[in-house]
SELUMKOL-20203 format. One record per residue: residue number from 1; x, y, z of N, C-alpha, C, O in turn. Coordinates in nm, 4 decimals. Example, Ala and Ser with C-alpha at 12.3 -4.5 7.8 and 13.67 -1.06 7.14 Angstrom:
% residues 2
- i/n.x/n.y/n.z/ca.x/ca.y/ca.z/c.x/c.y/c.z/o.x/o.y/o.z
- 1/1.3190/-0.5690/0.7800/1.2300/-0.4500/0.7800/1.3200/-0.3300/0.7800/1.4236/-0.3319/0.8465
- 2/1.2850/-0.2250/0.7080/1.3670/-0.1060/0.7140/1.2900/0.0030/0.7870/1.3409/0.1138/0.8039
***
This chain:
% residues 114
- i/n.x/n.y/n.z/ca.x/ca.y/ca.z/c.x/c.y/c.z/o.x/o.y/o.z
- 1/0.0820/-0.1191/0.0000/0.0000/0.0000/0.0000/0.0864/0.1255/0.0000/0.0577/0.2225/-0.0703
- 2/0.1920/0.1221/0.0795/0.2782/0.2387/0.0906/0.3450/0.2730/-0.0424/0.3599/0.3905/-0.0760
- 3/0.3849/0.1722/-0.1173/0.4491/0.1970/-0.2471/0.3529/0.2669/-0.3422/0.3923/0.3581/-0.4148
- 4/0.2262/0.2241/-0.3421/0.1261/0.2874/-0.4287/0.1058/0.4332/-0.3894/0.0978/0.5206/-0.4758
- 5/0.0974/0.4596/-0.2589/0.0787/0.5966/-0.2112/0.1989/0.6834/-0.2451/0.1837/0.8002/-0.2809
- 6/0.3172/0.6267/-0.2340/0.4395/0.7001/-0.2655/0.4424/0.7411/-0.4126/0.4766/0.8548/-0.4454
- 7/0.4067/0.6487/-0.5002/0.4026/0.6789/-0.6440/0.2967/0.7852/-0.6725/0.3219/0.8792/-0.7480
- 8/0.1791/0.7709/-0.6127/0.0718/0.8681/-0.6348/0.1144/1.0069/-0.5884/0.0870/1.1057/-0.6564
- 9/0.1809/1.0155/-0.4733/0.2290/1.1456/-0.4238/0.3311/1.2057/-0.5196/0.3258/1.3249/-0.5498
- 10/0.4232/1.1240/-0.5668/0.5265/1.1739/-0.6583/0.4649/1.2275/-0.7869/0.5109/1.3284/-0.8403
- 11/0.3613/1.1609/-0.8367/0.2981/1.2054/-0.9610/0.2040/1.3233/-0.9397/0.1646/1.3881/-1.0367
- 12/0.1673/1.3523/-0.8164/0.0826/1.4673/-0.7875/0.1623/1.5966/-0.7794/0.1045/1.7052/-0.7843
- 13/0.2935/1.5864/-0.7671/0.3745/1.7073/-0.7566/0.3657/1.7856/-0.8862/0.3574/1.7271/-0.9942
- 14/0.3674/1.9183/-0.8759/0.3541/2.0011/-0.9966/0.4692/1.9792/-1.0943/0.5821/1.9504/-1.0548
- 15/0.4377/1.9936/-1.2215/0.5406/1.9819/-1.3249/0.5841/2.1218/-1.3652/0.5009/2.2094/-1.3891
- 16/0.7135/2.1418/-1.3723/0.7648/2.2741/-1.4084/0.8417/2.2713/-1.5394/0.8823/2.3759/-1.5900
- 17/0.8618/2.1533/-1.5939/0.9386/2.1426/-1.7169/1.0878/2.1290/-1.6928/1.1646/2.1113/-1.7873
- 18/1.1294/2.1369/-1.5678/1.2709/2.1221/-1.5360/1.3133/1.9766/-1.5511/1.2328/1.8852/-1.5332
- 19/1.4379/1.9567/-1.5834/1.4916/1.8225/-1.6020/1.4740/1.7379/-1.4761/1.4420/1.6193/-1.4847
- 20/1.4952/1.7990/-1.3587/1.4820/1.7250/-1.2326/1.3386/1.6769/-1.2125/1.3164/1.5638/-1.1691
- 21/1.2407/1.7627/-1.2441/1.0998/1.7245/-1.2304/1.0658/1.6112/-1.3262/0.9961/1.5167/-1.2894
- 22/1.1149/1.6210/-1.4485/1.0885/1.5169/-1.5475/1.1507/1.3846/-1.5027/1.0898/1.2788/-1.5184
- 23/1.2702/1.3905/-1.4478/1.3370/1.2694/-1.3991/1.2583/1.2073/-1.2843/1.2442/1.0852/-1.2770
- 24/1.2071/1.2914/-1.1945/1.1285/1.2410/-1.0823/1.0010/1.1719/-1.1323/0.9623/1.0675/-1.0799
- 25/0.9365/1.2297/-1.2328/0.8155/1.1698/-1.2887/0.8495/1.0383/-1.3586/0.7758/0.9403/-1.3474
- 26/0.9605/1.0370/-1.4300/1.0042/0.9135/-1.4961/1.0242/0.8027/-1.3924/0.9791/0.6899/-1.4122
- 27/1.0913/0.8349/-1.2830/1.1145/0.7357/-1.1781/0.9827/0.6885/-1.1172/0.9666/0.5698/-1.0885
- 28/0.8887/0.7804/-1.0974/0.7581/0.7430/-1.0421/0.6835/0.6514/-1.1387/0.6232/0.5526/-1.0968
- 29/0.6873/0.6840/-1.2678/0.6206/0.5978/-1.3664/0.6892/0.4616/-1.3779/0.6221/0.3598/-1.3950
- 30/0.8210/0.4592/-1.3688/0.8919/0.3308/-1.3713/0.8495/0.2448/-1.2520/0.8253/0.1250/-1.2666
- 31/0.8407/0.3063/-1.1352/0.7964/0.2332/-1.0162/0.6514/0.1877/-1.0327/0.6177/0.0748/-0.9972
- 32/0.5659/0.2743/-1.0862/0.4258/0.2376/-1.1086/0.4166/0.1189/-1.2039/0.3389/0.0263/-1.1811
- 33/0.4956/0.1219/-1.3098/0.4935/0.0113/-1.4055/0.5476/-0.1177/-1.3435/0.5064/-0.2266/-1.3836
- 34/0.6388/-0.1077/-1.2471/0.6828/-0.2259/-1.1715/0.5686/-0.2795/-1.0860/0.5448/-0.4001/-1.0807
- 35/0.4988/-0.1888/-1.0195/0.3902/-0.2293/-0.9300/0.2775/-0.2995/-1.0043/0.2185/-0.3942/-0.9522
- 36/0.2471/-0.2543/-1.1249/0.1346/-0.3152/-1.1973/0.1690/-0.4538/-1.2507/0.0793/-0.5286/-1.2895
- 37/0.2963/-0.4888/-1.2532/0.3375/-0.6203/-1.3023/0.3161/-0.7311/-1.1994/0.3182/-0.8492/-1.2340
- 38/0.2956/-0.6940/-1.0749/0.2800/-0.7946/-0.9694/0.1411/-0.8569/-0.9761/0.0469/-0.7938/-1.0241
- 39/0.1281/-0.9809/-0.9282/-0.0026/-1.0478/-0.9320/-0.1055/-0.9767/-0.8441/-0.0717/-0.9170/-0.7419
- 40/-0.2304/-0.9846/-0.8858/-0.3392/-0.9236/-0.8096/-0.3669/-1.0013/-0.6813/-0.3735/-1.1242/-0.6809
- 41/-0.3827/-0.9280/-0.5752/-0.4325/-0.9798/-0.4483/-0.5396/-0.8818/-0.4034/-0.5497/-0.7721/-0.4584
- 42/-0.6182/-0.9188/-0.3064/-0.7216/-0.8256/-0.2610/-0.6587/-0.7000/-0.2011/-0.7113/-0.5904/-0.2202
- 43/-0.5472/-0.7136/-0.1290/-0.4790/-0.5968/-0.0720/-0.4246/-0.5067/-0.1825/-0.4304/-0.3842/-0.1715
- 44/-0.3724/-0.5664/-0.2876/-0.3172/-0.4892/-0.3995/-0.4277/-0.4135/-0.4723/-0.4107/-0.2962/-0.5056
- 45/-0.5395/-0.4786/-0.4970/-0.6523/-0.4127/-0.5638/-0.7067/-0.3004/-0.4759/-0.7427/-0.1943/-0.5268
- 46/-0.7130/-0.3224/-0.3454/-0.7563/-0.2163/-0.2539/-0.6617/-0.0968/-0.2610/-0.7062/0.0180/-0.2638
- 47/-0.5318/-0.1236/-0.2640/-0.4327/-0.0160/-0.2723/-0.4470/0.0606/-0.4033/-0.4403/0.1835/-0.4042
- 48/-0.4666/-0.0109/-0.5137/-0.4856/0.0558/-0.6432/-0.6116/0.1410/-0.6418/-0.6119/0.2528/-0.6932
- 49/-0.7178/0.0888/-0.5836/-0.8443/0.1615/-0.5774/-0.8278/0.2921/-0.5003/-0.8847/0.3946/-0.5379
- 50/-0.7505/0.2881/-0.3933/-0.7288/0.4076/-0.3116/-0.6570/0.5189/-0.3883/-0.6889/0.6366/-0.3708
- 51/-0.5610/0.4827/-0.4724/-0.4800/0.5848/-0.5406/-0.5280/0.6143/-0.6825/-0.4771/0.7064/-0.7464
- 52/-0.6238/0.5388/-0.7322/-0.6666/0.5570/-0.8713/-0.7075/0.7007/-0.9042/-0.6649/0.7510/-1.0081
- 53/-0.7871/0.7699/-0.8227/-0.8226/0.9079/-0.8580/-0.7003/0.9989/-0.8753/-0.6965/1.0816/-0.9664
- 54/-0.6004/0.9833/-0.7876/-0.4795/1.0645/-0.7995/-0.4009/1.0282/-0.9249/-0.3477/1.1157/-0.9933
- 55/-0.3939/0.8993/-0.9546/-0.3214/0.8561/-1.0742/-0.3894/0.9070/-1.2007/-0.3218/0.9512/-1.2935
- 56/-0.5211/0.9014/-1.2055/-0.5928/0.9495/-1.3243/-0.5672/1.0979/-1.3467/-0.5480/1.1412/-1.4604
- 57/-0.5668/1.1763/-1.2386/-0.5366/1.3200/-1.2530/-0.3939/1.3402/-1.3029/-0.3688/1.4275/-1.3860
- 58/-0.3005/1.2601/-1.2524/-0.1610/1.2711/-1.2967/-0.1477/1.2333/-1.4437/-0.0740/1.2981/-1.5179
- 59/-0.2185/1.1288/-1.4863/-0.2155/1.0906/-1.6277/-0.2636/1.2068/-1.7144/-0.2030/1.2371/-1.8172
- 60/-0.3724/1.2717/-1.6731/-0.4249/1.3851/-1.7504/-0.3240/1.4990/-1.7580/-0.3040/1.5580/-1.8642
- 61/-0.2608/1.5295/-1.6458/-0.1609/1.6372/-1.6444/-0.0497/1.6067/-1.7438/-0.0116/1.6931/-1.8228
- 62/0.0023/1.4847/-1.7402/0.1135/1.4509/-1.8287/0.0707/1.4419/-1.9745/0.1447/1.4844/-2.0632
- 63/-0.0460/1.3879/-2.0000/-0.0929/1.3769/-2.1390/-0.1249/1.5130/-2.1991/-0.1172/1.5305/-2.3207
- 64/-0.1607/1.6092/-2.1152/-0.1913/1.7433/-2.1641/-0.0720/1.8369/-2.1566/-0.0831/1.9548/-2.1905
- 65/0.0408/1.7857/-2.1128/0.1622/1.8661/-2.1050/0.2400/1.8591/-2.2355/0.1817/1.8547/-2.3439
- 66/0.3693/1.8581/-2.2241/0.4585/1.8534/-2.3399/0.4467/1.7166/-2.4082/0.4814/1.6150/-2.3479
- 67/0.3983/1.7124/-2.5331/0.3823/1.5829/-2.6003/0.5151/1.5132/-2.6297/0.5168/1.3941/-2.6608
- 68/0.6247/1.5854/-2.6202/0.7558/1.5257/-2.6440/0.8252/1.4830/-2.5144/0.9408/1.4410/-2.5169
- 69/0.7553/1.4937/-2.4021/0.8129/1.4549/-2.2737/0.8502/1.3071/-2.2755/0.7789/1.2240/-2.3318
- 70/0.9621/1.2767/-2.2134/1.0055/1.1374/-2.2066/0.9177/1.0550/-2.1122/0.9266/0.9323/-2.1115
- 71/0.8340/1.1200/-2.0336/0.7437/1.0482/-1.9428/0.6191/0.9968/-2.0147/0.5511/0.9081/-1.9630
- 72/0.5880/1.0502/-2.1319/0.4639/1.0144/-2.2022/0.4533/0.8637/-2.2301/0.3488/0.8058/-2.2002
- 73/0.5550/0.7976/-2.2854/0.5393/0.6533/-2.3104/0.5113/0.5729/-2.1833/0.4315/0.4793/-2.1851
- 74/0.5767/0.6095/-2.0738/0.5526/0.5390/-1.9480/0.4139/0.5699/-1.8932/0.3483/0.4829/-1.8360
- 75/0.3701/0.6927/-1.9107/0.2352/0.7318/-1.8704/0.1323/0.6511/-1.9485/0.0385/0.5969/-1.8901
- 76/0.1490/0.6430/-2.0788/0.0552/0.5673/-2.1625/0.0548/0.4190/-2.1260/-0.0506/0.3553/-2.1253
- 77/0.1711/0.3649/-2.0960/0.1789/0.2232/-2.0579/0.1028/0.1985/-1.9282/0.0256/0.1032/-1.9180
- 78/0.1247/0.2845/-1.8295/0.0552/0.2685/-1.7015/-0.0951/0.2873/-1.7188/-0.1745/0.2101/-1.6649
- 79/-0.1335/0.3890/-1.7933/-0.2755/0.4143/-1.8166/-0.3411/0.2962/-1.8865/-0.4526/0.2575/-1.8514
- 80/-0.2736/0.2390/-1.9845/-0.3321/0.1259/-2.0570/-0.3534/0.0066/-1.9638/-0.4502/-0.0679/-1.9795
- 81/-0.2639/-0.0115/-1.8675/-0.2829/-0.1194/-1.7708/-0.4152/-0.1004/-1.6966/-0.4950/-0.1936/-1.6863
- 82/-0.4379/0.0198/-1.6452/-0.5594/0.0455/-1.5681/-0.6843/0.0390/-1.6553/-0.7901/-0.0038/-1.6091
- 83/-0.6727/0.0808/-1.7796/-0.7890/0.0783/-1.8693/-0.8314/-0.0642/-1.9031/-0.9495/-0.0906/-1.9256
- 84/-0.7351/-0.1557/-1.9066/-0.7660/-0.2939/-1.9427/-0.7808/-0.3864/-1.8224/-0.8153/-0.5035/-1.8383
- 85/-0.7553/-0.3354/-1.7036/-0.7687/-0.4178/-1.5833/-0.9169/-0.4441/-1.5580/-0.9981/-0.3515/-1.5553
- 86/-0.9504/-0.5692/-1.5398/-1.0903/-0.6113/-1.5269/-1.1664/-0.5330/-1.4196/-1.2817/-0.4955/-1.4410
- 87/-1.1047/-0.5087/-1.3074/-1.1721/-0.4386/-1.1985/-1.1510/-0.2877/-1.2063/-1.2459/-0.2113/-1.1884
- 88/-1.0287/-0.2440/-1.2325/-0.9964/-0.1008/-1.2275/-1.0693/-0.0213/-1.3352/-1.1089/0.0928/-1.3114
- 89/-1.0872/-0.0791/-1.4515/-1.1541/-0.0073/-1.5608/-1.2951/0.0346/-1.5213/-1.3432/0.1393/-1.5647
- 90/-1.3611/-0.0455/-1.4402/-1.4970/-0.0109/-1.3959/-1.4974/0.1043/-1.2968/-1.6023/0.1638/-1.2722
- 91/-1.3835/0.1364/-1.2401/-1.3732/0.2421/-1.1393/-1.3544/0.3808/-1.2013/-1.3629/0.4814/-1.1308
- 92/-1.3290/0.3874/-1.3322/-1.3079/0.5155/-1.3990/-1.4404/0.5909/-1.4081/-1.5385/0.5355/-1.4575
- 93/-1.4456/0.7154/-1.3619/-1.5654/0.7961/-1.3863/-1.5829/0.8172/-1.5371/-1.4846/0.8340/-1.6093
- 94/-1.7063/0.8164/-1.5839/-1.7346/0.8259/-1.7277/-1.6711/0.9503/-1.7889/-1.6109/0.9427/-1.8960
- 95/-1.6838/1.0648/-1.7218/-1.6270/1.1879/-1.7779/-1.4745/1.1813/-1.7850/-1.4133/1.2421/-1.8728
- 96/-1.4132/1.1072/-1.6921/-1.2677/1.0919/-1.6945/-1.2251/1.0064/-1.8132/-1.1210/1.0319/-1.8737
- 97/-1.3036/0.9065/-1.8464/-1.2730/0.8221/-1.9622/-1.2661/0.9083/-2.0876/-1.1720/0.8962/-2.1661
- 98/-1.3643/0.9945/-2.1068/-1.3662/1.0802/-2.2254/-1.2470/1.1751/-2.2273/-1.1845/1.1946/-2.3315
- 99/-1.2157/1.2340/-2.1124/-1.1025/1.3267/-2.1055/-0.9710/1.2549/-2.1355/-0.8851/1.3087/-2.2054
- 100/-0.9555/1.1345/-2.0830/-0.8327/1.0591/-2.1074/-0.8199/1.0186/-2.2537/-0.7119/1.0283/-2.3120
- 101/-0.9284/0.9738/-2.3122/-0.9244/0.9358/-2.4542/-0.8932/1.0569/-2.5407/-0.8115/1.0482/-2.6323
- 102/-0.9574/1.1698/-2.5125/-0.9276/1.2926/-2.5867/-0.7804/1.3301/-2.5731/-0.7168/1.3696/-2.6708
- 103/-0.7268/1.3180/-2.4529/-0.5862/1.3521/-2.4296/-0.4924/1.2567/-2.5019/-0.3911/1.2992/-2.5576
- 104/-0.5254/1.1275/-2.5015/-0.4413/1.0307/-2.5733/-0.4421/1.0589/-2.7232/-0.3376/1.0526/-2.7879
- 105/-0.5575/1.0894/-2.7781/-0.5660/1.1219/-2.9208/-0.4829/1.2455/-2.9505/-0.4123/1.2504/-3.0513
- 106/-0.4908/1.3452/-2.8635/-0.4121/1.4673/-2.8818/-0.2622/1.4352/-2.8817/-0.1880/1.4854/-2.9662
- 107/-0.2181/1.3526/-2.7881/-0.0760/1.3153/-2.7810/-0.0347/1.2410/-2.9073/0.0678/1.2727/-2.9677
- 108/-0.1133/1.1435/-2.9468/-0.0784/1.0647/-3.0650/-0.0772/1.1498/-3.1917/0.0045/1.1285/-3.2813
- 109/-0.1677/1.2452/-3.1978/-0.1747/1.3325/-3.3151/-0.0570/1.4299/-3.3199/-0.0094/1.4649/-3.4279
- 110/-0.0105/1.4732/-3.2038/0.0924/1.5772/-3.1981/0.2327/1.5272/-3.1688/0.3254/1.6074/-3.1579
- 111/0.2502/1.3981/-3.1559/0.3835/1.3482/-3.1245/0.4772/1.3671/-3.2431/0.4375/1.3572/-3.3592
- 112/0.6024/1.3944/-3.2096/0.7028/1.4084/-3.3157/0.7880/1.2829/-3.3260/0.8762/1.2736/-3.4113
- 113/0.7612/1.1863/-3.2387/0.8364/1.0609/-3.2399/0.7888/0.9760/-3.3572/0.6691/0.9516/-3.3725
- 114/0.8803/0.9322/-3.4375/0.8451/0.8500/-3.5525/0.8789/0.7082/-3.5213/0.8577/0.6199/-3.6044
***
């Protein structure tokens, strides 16, 4: 539970565009992607449920930020995990689903990565 809260707190910190902030977000997303690889248990699902609102807000912030940010691929990977998770996907508020999809389309449309 503590690891999930730590990642959520790190991703809630404001983004300033500084290299240090980007590195901190990258590390948080790397840790988040490690956490999602572990097998589901009831305690793990409870921990994810607790931090999901904060994570969704962080995903929106990053997807609506600099489309060339190095954190974007890790953000998309983590978001896709939650979107396809049998239980977590049902926890997304409907309006958040639309905002996230719009943001993903915007990122994909504006990316300069070939």
